[in-house]
Phi, psi and omega in degrees: 000142178294130178303143182301330183281347183252124174246148177247111182285163175293323184215151176216113174301155190211159169248130189246341187203246186261024184312305184289332176295314183292326176295315177298320179296320180300317185281310191270330182256309181287332182057036174217117181239356173284183185288162175062033174274191185299326179284327173301312184295322178294319181295316177298321176295319177300316178298316180298319179285318182287322185263342183074026176275159182293314183208138179240138177230118177293140178231169182282353179190163170290330174303317179296321178297318177296318177298317177301313181300320179294323174296318184295331181282355180052047181289144180240160178307132179098341176296157182238143179231120184275135182202163171290156172276335182272083183196166176292153185302329183299329179305317178272325185301317183305321185271327176295330177295338176269000180095359180281155179260119173292135179243119192262132175236163182281170185250160176286140186295326182281309185272343187062022178250167177315132183272110183297337180292344181262359183298322183298326180295329182272345188287135171223176176294345180269353182293130180238336185206161173240140179235085175287141179245127183272085188294132177066014186078009181270130185292138165293169173278082187287335175300311182292321182292317181290327179293318177298316176298319178298318181299325190250006177066041182252154172273151174239125175248112176279124169272092181254033182306323184259009196240021178302125180075007164281155180227161169222120181061031181082359179255142181291137174292137187100337182254011184257315176287178181299324179222148176227153183227127184244159176235141171240029176303157187296345176274355183269182185290313181250125195231158170215022185086279164243152178158162179192185178205142170261127174259118183258102185265340179258115186298344177297336185261355192296308184294319181290329181298315180296326180290314179297322180298327181257049171062023176088015184243168176258041182299322178298320181297321179298313181297335178270358177083015181276337174221158184272348174202158183252159179213174181279120181246334193202172171288160182177189177200183182268085186271351187288140168273164174296151176290341171300313177297319178296324180297316175297316181298320180297323176297324177291319178302322181296337181247018190299317183296321179293321180298311182294319178303316179297317182294320180295322181295317177297316176305312184292326178293319176300310188295318176300309185293325185262355182300329176298328176296321177292315181298331177280351179083016180277324179218169170242137183244169170303149182297161185295336181267003185298327181267356179281309178260344179270179182246016180053046179289320183224135166251118183242158166225150185243117183280174184287338181202165175296323180298317178297318178301317179300319180290324177297313180298317179295322181297314178294322181296323180293339175263013181078022183245123181270107172241153187222154173283190176225215197302137156280122188305138182295328182295336181262001181272155182304315182287324180296321177293326183277322184260342187245185180220133178264117188262345184221167167299147185247038185305309183288317180304309184299316183291316179299314182299322180285336189240351182283137174233136176259129179269158182303138178200108177211160189304318184271010179297130182263175186296323179295321180296316181301312178297324178296320178295313181301314179294328179295318178292314177303317182290334176294311180286337177287327181282334182217059181296131181202115180294129176243192181281341178070000000 
């Protein structure tokens, strides 16, 4: 049992390399801490090279990247955007802010991602875009989603907030759709406190994306010597993060492979240790291939009922272990019902939302903490074994 003096948080932000050194360099040597400084450019270059996207623009959040994507698509009031309901509110908010209507569809039982088989049910003459969300860093079926979009002339915006360094078919998530959005929030694998990036994969959007990013001006062109002065050209906002944030982030990028490898190792220890519970039908775990193409962002288990989940979370909390539920489905939220439309039955979404628990998983988690979490889950089911639907 975890000692009362020791608590295991759900997440813990961390420093892995030269974060503080690079912040000092930004302030004392570069003398630039506002946006679009040297570390911003280094981070963008890293993303473009590592992910194979056409253009990367750092933003102050993934929410900001999604909002930029919505502007780039020229959405108008009444347009519709298809997305899962099992996602963070920013996925829908970004498009609702442009007057578009989020259209919610159910998720696939195995991946917990948007179910491509349901897209036809959601399609209308008002549909303009699809927003697949790579939940837990596990890839959506991007082949099916892109094929559907191509058939119907739709844009695809990947919400890859949780999916940096995950892949599908050998391609980096976020770099497959027309646009992709990443998060570097402190709860993600690679962090900068707050932060995000817009990945521009369709060259038609590249020039305008930079203008929107710089408050609707061609200021970047002036700094590159392409024009002698800048002016207001389009709508936009101040989407740039400080170069201090970029300095911290660049140090994390330098260690990105090691960070993900550590998380995958923790993920696999959980899965191996808890698989007997899944085999007994007591819980459902991420699929065995989730850490092969994914980035081990979340390790979840799905209990037999919402009541059982509540008791499991309380059991772990009593042992000093912080485990948490996840999204309340957007289709059932007050704003979702007012601003969105539900296009399919939400059987899987409702069941998963009521029963899913996320276990602690962070870079600096030590072996004793991992074993304490495993033992905590095992002890709960040993005390009250009951086969569920899993």
